[in-house]
C-alpha positions in Angstrom: 86.6 98.5 79.7 83.9 100.2 81.7 84.8 103.3 83.7 88.3 104.6 84.5 91.1 102.0 85.0 92.9 101.9 88.3 96.3 103.6 88.2 99.2 103.0 90.6 102.7 104.5 91.0 105.7 102.3 91.5 109.3 101.6 90.8 110.7 99.2 88.2 112.7 96.4 89.8 113.3 94.2 86.7 113.4 94.8 83.0 114.9 91.5 81.8 111.8 90.3 79.9 110.8 91.5 76.4 108.1 94.2 76.5 107.5 93.4 80.2 108.7 95.1 83.4 108.2 94.1 87.1 106.9 97.1 89.1 106.9 97.3 92.9 104.0 99.3 94.4 104.5 100.4 98.0 101.5 101.4 100.3 101.2 102.2 103.9 98.7 100.3 106.1 97.9 101.0 109.7 98.3 98.1 112.2 94.8 97.4 113.6 96.0 97.1 117.2 99.2 99.2 117.5 98.3 101.9 115.0 101.8 102.0 113.6 102.1 102.4 109.9 103.6 99.5 108.0 105.0 99.4 104.4 103.4 96.8 102.2 104.8 95.9 98.8 103.1 94.4 95.8 105.0 93.2 92.7 103.1 93.3 89.4 104.1 92.7 85.8 103.3 95.5 83.4 103.4 95.8 79.6 106.0 98.1 78.2 105.5 98.2 74.5 108.7 100.1 73.5 111.0 98.7 76.2 111.7 102.2 77.4 111.7 101.5 81.2 114.8 100.6 83.1 115.5 99.4 86.6 114.9 102.2 89.1 112.5 104.2 87.0 109.4 105.6 88.7 106.4 104.7 86.5 102.6 105.2 86.4 100.8 102.0 85.5 97.2 101.5 84.6 94.9 98.5 84.8 94.2 96.7 81.5 92.7 93.5 80.1 94.7 90.3 80.7 97.7 90.5 78.3 99.3 87.2 79.4 99.1 84.6 82.1 100.1 87.1 84.9 100.2 90.5 83.1 97.3 92.8 83.8 98.9 96.2 83.9 100.2 98.6 81.3 102.9 101.3 81.7 101.1 104.6 81.1 104.0 107.0 81.7 107.5 107.2 83.0 107.5 109.8 85.8 111.2 109.8 86.6 114.2 108.1 85.0 116.8 106.4 87.3 120.0 108.3 87.7 
């Protein structure tokens, strides 16, 4: 991979698959006309090699090469475990 991979922070919403978690990434975008900030969510599948992530964990994910049909991210670190 050339250069630094993109990294995003998100929350795990599903861990039912083997070595895969679904992460929701939230971002704020400003409405072009009304200037109000809106929450936008993106759901991505991320590779979790040791199956350490659980639902509700805050994780840091990094961009990687395609690992499957729709998996292009890798869990880099678990920032906070769910209580």
